[in-house]
C-alpha positions in Angstrom: 17.0 22.9 -30.8 16.7 20.0 -28.3 14.7 20.5 -25.4 15.4 19.6 -21.9 12.4 18.2 -19.6 12.5 17.2 -16.1 10.5 14.2 -15.0 8.0 14.6 -12.5 9.9 11.8 -10.3 13.5 13.7 -11.5 12.0 17.0 -9.7 10.9 14.7 -6.5 14.6 13.4 -6.2 15.7 16.8 -6.1 13.6 18.1 -3.3 14.6 15.3 -1.6 18.5 16.2 -2.3 17.9 19.9 -1.1 15.5 18.5 2.1 18.6 16.4 3.5 21.5 18.8 2.5 19.4 21.5 4.4 18.9 20.4 7.3 22.3 21.0 8.5 23.4 23.5 5.7 20.6 25.6 3.6 23.1 27.4 1.5 24.4 24.5 0.2 21.9 22.4 -0.8 21.0 25.5 -2.9 24.6 25.4 -4.3 23.9 21.9 -4.3 20.9 22.0 -6.6 22.1 25.0 -8.8 24.9 23.0 -9.5 22.9 20.1 -10.7 21.0 22.5 -12.8 23.5 24.3 -14.4 25.7 20.5 -15.3 22.2 19.1 -16.8 21.9 22.5 -18.9 25.6 21.4 -21.1 23.1 18.5 -22.1 21.0 20.9 -24.6 24.6 22.0 -26.5 26.3 17.9 -25.9 23.7 15.4 -24.8 26.0 12.4 -25.2 28.3 13.8 -23.0 27.2 11.3 -20.3 28.2 7.8 -20.5 25.8 5.3 -21.4 24.2 3.5 -19.0 21.6 1.5 -21.2 20.5 1.6 -25.0 17.7 -1.0 -25.1 14.5 -0.8 -26.1 13.9 2.1 -24.1 16.0 3.9 -25.9 19.4 6.0 -25.1 19.8 6.4 -21.1 23.1 8.3 -20.2 24.5 9.1 -16.6 26.0 12.2 -16.3 28.2 13.0 -13.2 28.2 16.2 -11.1 30.1 15.8 -8.1 28.5 12.6 -5.7 25.4 12.3 -8.0 24.9 11.4 -11.2 22.0 12.5 -13.6 20.2 9.9 -15.3 18.9 11.4 -18.9 16.8 9.8 -21.7 18.6 10.9 -25.4 14.8 10.9 -27.6 14.1 10.2 -30.5 13.1 13.6 -31.6 17.1 14.2 -29.6 14.8 15.8 -26.4 16.0 15.2 -23.4 14.3 13.8 -20.3 16.3 14.3 -16.7 14.7 10.7 -15.1 16.2 11.1 -11.8 19.2 12.6 -9.6 20.4 9.9 -7.9 23.8 10.1 -4.9 26.3 8.0 -5.7 26.1 5.4 -3.1 22.5 4.8 -3.9 22.0 1.3 -6.5 20.6 3.0 -9.4 19.9 0.0 -11.2 16.9 -0.3 -8.6 15.8 3.1 -9.9 16.0 2.5 -13.7 
């Protein structure tokens, strides 16, 4: 079975998202983070559910949508999945991937 790995950078993005939302509404921040986490769990059963962002030398980078957020992930050759980051839809994702 495939494994899901949250990279350190992805964890930093999640903490930043939580901190930003929690300033106004800590309960909403928890719900958003839990929602992102639950959405990413779908990748264990459906790794290609997200749209293809870039299939190049670095592998098969895909994007899974959750609300206003884009979950960027990489399907590795061994079928394990690395979550690369979680980006708000307003960000220019090209700067980070």
